[in-house]
C-alpha positions as CSV (number, residue, x, y, z in Angstrom):
1,M,29.3,-3.1,1.6
2,D,27.2,-4.5,-1.3
3,T,24.0,-2.4,-1.6
4,Q,22.8,-4.1,-4.8
5,K,21.3,-7.0,-3.0
6,R,19.3,-4.6,-0.7
7,T,15.8,-3.4,-1.1
8,L,14.5,-0.1,0.2
9,V,10.7,-0.3,0.8
10,I,8.6,2.9,1.0
11,D,4.9,2.8,2.1
12,S,3.1,6.2,2.5
13,A,-0.2,5.5,0.7
14,T,-2.4,5.5,3.8
15,D,-2.4,7.4,7.2
16,A,0.5,5.2,8.1
17,C,4.0,5.9,6.9
18,S,6.8,3.3,7.0
19,V,10.1,2.5,5.5
20,A,12.3,-0.5,5.6
21,L,15.7,-1.8,4.4
22,F,16.1,-5.5,3.5
23,D,19.1,-7.6,2.6
24,G,17.4,-10.3,0.6
25,D,14.5,-11.3,2.8
26,K,16.2,-10.2,6.0
27,L,15.0,-7.0,7.6
28,I,18.0,-4.8,8.4
29,A,16.1,-1.8,9.8
30,G,12.7,0.0,9.5
31,E,10.3,2.5,11.0
32,F,6.5,2.7,11.2
33,R,4.6,5.9,12.1
34,M,0.9,6.7,12.2
35,L,0.9,10.2,10.8
36,G,-2.5,10.9,9.3
37,R,-0.9,13.9,7.6
38,G,2.6,15.2,7.0
39,H,4.0,12.3,4.9
40,A,5.9,14.7,2.7
41,E,7.8,16.2,5.6
42,A,8.4,12.9,7.4
43,L,9.3,10.4,4.7
44,V,12.7,11.6,3.5
45,P,14.1,11.9,7.1
46,M,12.8,8.4,7.8
47,I,14.7,7.1,4.8
48,A,17.8,9.1,5.8
49,D,17.8,7.5,9.3
50,L,18.2,4.0,7.8
51,P,21.7,2.4,7.5
52,L,23.6,4.0,4.6
53,R,20.7,6.4,4.3
54,G,18.6,3.6,2.8
55,R,20.8,3.1,-0.3
56,A,19.8,-0.1,-2.2
57,G,19.9,-1.7,-5.6
58,R,16.1,-2.1,-5.6
59,I,13.3,0.2,-4.4
60,A,9.8,-1.1,-3.7
61,V,7.0,1.4,-3.2
62,S,3.3,1.1,-2.4
63,I,1.3,2.3,-5.4
64,G,-2.0,2.5,-3.4
65,P,-4.8,2.5,-3.0
66,G,-4.9,5.2,-0.4
67,S,-4.8,9.0,-0.3
68,F,-3.9,10.9,-3.4
69,T,-1.3,12.9,-1.5
70,G,0.2,9.8,0.2
71,V,0.5,7.8,-3.0
72,R,2.1,10.7,-4.8
73,V,4.6,11.4,-2.0
74,G,5.8,7.8,-1.9
75,L,6.1,7.5,-5.7
76,A,8.0,10.8,-6.1
77,A,10.5,9.8,-3.5
78,A,11.0,6.3,-4.9
79,R,11.4,7.5,-8.5
80,A,13.9,10.2,-7.5
81,L,16.0,7.7,-5.5
82,A,15.9,5.1,-8.2
83,L,17.1,7.6,-10.7
84,A,19.9,8.9,-8.4
85,W,21.1,5.4,-7.5
86,G,20.4,3.6,-10.8
87,A,18.2,1.3,-8.8
88,E,15.5,-1.1,-10.0
89,L,12.0,0.2,-9.2
90,V,9.0,-2.1,-8.4
91,G,5.6,-1.4,-7.0
92,Y,3.1,-3.3,-4.9
93,S,-0.5,-2.8,-3.7
94,S,-1.0,-1.7,-0.1
95,H,-4.0,-4.1,0.1
96,A,-1.8,-7.0,-0.9
97,L,0.6,-6.2,1.9
98,V,-2.3,-6.0,4.4
99,A,-3.5,-9.4,3.2
100,A,0.0,-10.9,3.5
101,I,0.3,-9.6,7.1
102,A,-3.0,-11.2,7.9
103,R,-2.0,-14.6,6.4
104,E,1.0,-14.6,8.6
105,T,-1.4,-14.9,11.6
106,H,-4.2,-16.9,10.1
107,G,-2.4,-19.1,7.7
108,P,-3.0,-19.7,3.9
109,V,-6.7,-18.7,3.9
110,P,-8.7,-16.2,1.8
111,I,-8.5,-12.7,3.1
112,G,-10.7,-9.7,2.6
113,V,-9.2,-6.3,2.9
114,A,-11.1,-3.2,4.0
115,M,-9.4,0.2,4.3
116,T,-10.6,3.7,4.6
117,G,-11.3,5.4,1.2
118,G,-12.6,8.8,0.4
119,H,-16.0,10.5,1.0
120,G,-17.0,7.9,3.6
121,E,-16.3,4.9,1.3
122,W,-14.1,1.9,1.9
123,F,-11.5,0.3,-0.4
124,V,-12.3,-3.4,-0.4
125,Q,-10.6,-6.3,-2.2
126,G,-10.3,-10.0,-1.9
127,F,-7.2,-12.3,-1.9
128,D,-7.0,-16.0,-2.2
129,A,-5.0,-18.3,0.0
130,N,-1.9,-17.7,-2.1
131,G,-2.1,-14.0,-1.9
132,N,-3.4,-13.4,-5.4
133,P,-6.4,-11.0,-6.0
134,S,-9.7,-12.9,-6.0
135,R,-11.9,-9.8,-6.4
136,P,-10.9,-6.5,-8.0
137,L,-10.3,-3.4,-5.9
138,A,-13.5,-1.4,-5.4
139,S,-14.4,1.8,-3.6
140,L,-17.8,1.3,-2.0
141,P,-20.1,2.8,0.6
142,P,-19.9,0.7,3.8
143,E,-23.2,-1.2,3.3
144,A,-22.2,-2.2,-0.2
145,A,-18.7,-3.1,0.9
146,A,-20.0,-5.4,3.6
147,E,-22.2,-7.1,1.1
148,Q,-19.4,-7.7,-1.4
149,C,-16.7,-8.7,1.1
150,R,-17.6,-12.3,2.0
151,E,-14.3,-13.7,3.2
152,D,-14.4,-15.0,6.8
153,I,-11.1,-13.2,7.7
154,V,-11.1,-9.4,7.0
155,A,-8.0,-7.3,7.6
156,G,-7.5,-3.6,7.5
157,N,-8.4,-0.5,9.5
158,Q,-12.1,-0.9,8.6
159,A,-12.1,-4.7,9.2
160,E,-14.0,-4.5,12.5
161,A,-16.5,-2.1,11.2
162,L,-17.2,-4.3,8.1
163,T,-17.6,-7.5,10.1
164,V,-20.0,-5.8,12.5
165,A,-21.9,-4.4,9.5
166,R,-22.4,-7.8,8.0
167,G,-22.8,-9.6,11.3
168,S,-20.2,-12.2,10.8
169,G,-16.5,-12.9,10.4
170,H,-13.2,-12.3,12.1
171,A,-11.5,-8.9,12.0
172,M,-7.8,-8.1,12.1
173,A,-6.9,-4.4,12.5
174,V,-3.9,-4.0,10.1
175,W,-2.1,-1.1,8.4
176,P,0.4,-1.5,5.6
177,D,3.9,-1.8,7.1
178,A,7.0,-1.7,5.0
179,R,8.8,-3.9,7.5
180,A,6.5,-6.8,6.4
181,F,7.5,-6.5,2.7
182,A,9.2,-9.9,2.7
183,K,5.8,-11.5,3.3
184,L,4.7,-10.5,-0.3
185,T,5.2,-13.0,-3.1
186,A,6.9,-12.2,-6.4
187,A,3.4,-12.2,-8.0
188,N,2.5,-9.2,-5.8
189,L,5.2,-7.0,-7.4
190,T,4.8,-5.0,-10.6
191,D,7.2,-3.2,-12.9
192,E,4.3,-0.9,-13.8
193,V,4.9,1.7,-11.1
194,R,2.0,4.1,-11.4
195,P,-0.6,5.3,-8.9
196,L,-3.5,2.9,-7.9
197,Y,-5.8,5.5,-6.4
198,G,-8.8,3.2,-6.1
199,R,-11.3,5.9,-7.2
200,A,-11.6,8.8,-9.6
201,P,-10.3,12.2,-8.7
202,D,-12.7,14.5,-6.9
203,A,-12.1,17.4,-9.3
204,R,-12.6,17.1,-13.1
205,L,-12.4,19.6,-16.0
206,P,-15.8,20.4,-17.6
207,A,-16.3,18.5,-20.8
208,S,-16.1,21.8,-22.7
209,A,-13.0,23.1,-21.1
210,P,-9.9,23.2,-23.3
211,S,-6.9,21.2,-22.3
212,P,-4.3,23.2,-20.4
213,L,-1.7,21.7,-22.8
214,A,-3.6,22.9,-25.9
215,P,-1.8,25.5,-28.0
């Protein structure tokens, strides 16, 4: 069986955790779980449950935005498998996937995405009718997020709260789902597979602190 034409998709950047195996654009198998926590323990067994233990010639992984832990877990698994299998590695934004899922329902229209961030903020971003970013990713307090996000259709787990806050629009509750990977365009994929956290780390070294790598 030719695994080189297959793509393993890993998405663990948010409270949701999902995996999928594609042959071209055809979904072979996949699983979606709402975990909240425990991605590190659940992800590898989910991959192992796929046909041929998920082996593929290409691995696609969500690079964020999302939780620091979830993003790192997904990237670590994807990099390890890509190295072991000699597979191509590509990344995609979890917001781009949410927007793509929403366009499947609403058609080629602009989509705003609003997902839970950290410290009570929301990750918001806009996408045009073709799925390309129209506004950069931002982590904002709910009031500021509602003011910035002006698309009529808003998708994500904070979509309803955002449309209520601004008093207009149509909300679609959506989580990133690896099984929807084929809805992304080639422009949504990147060879620069590094974390897209969406906000700065909570902890920082004091300006006067020496680097832990300093001799």
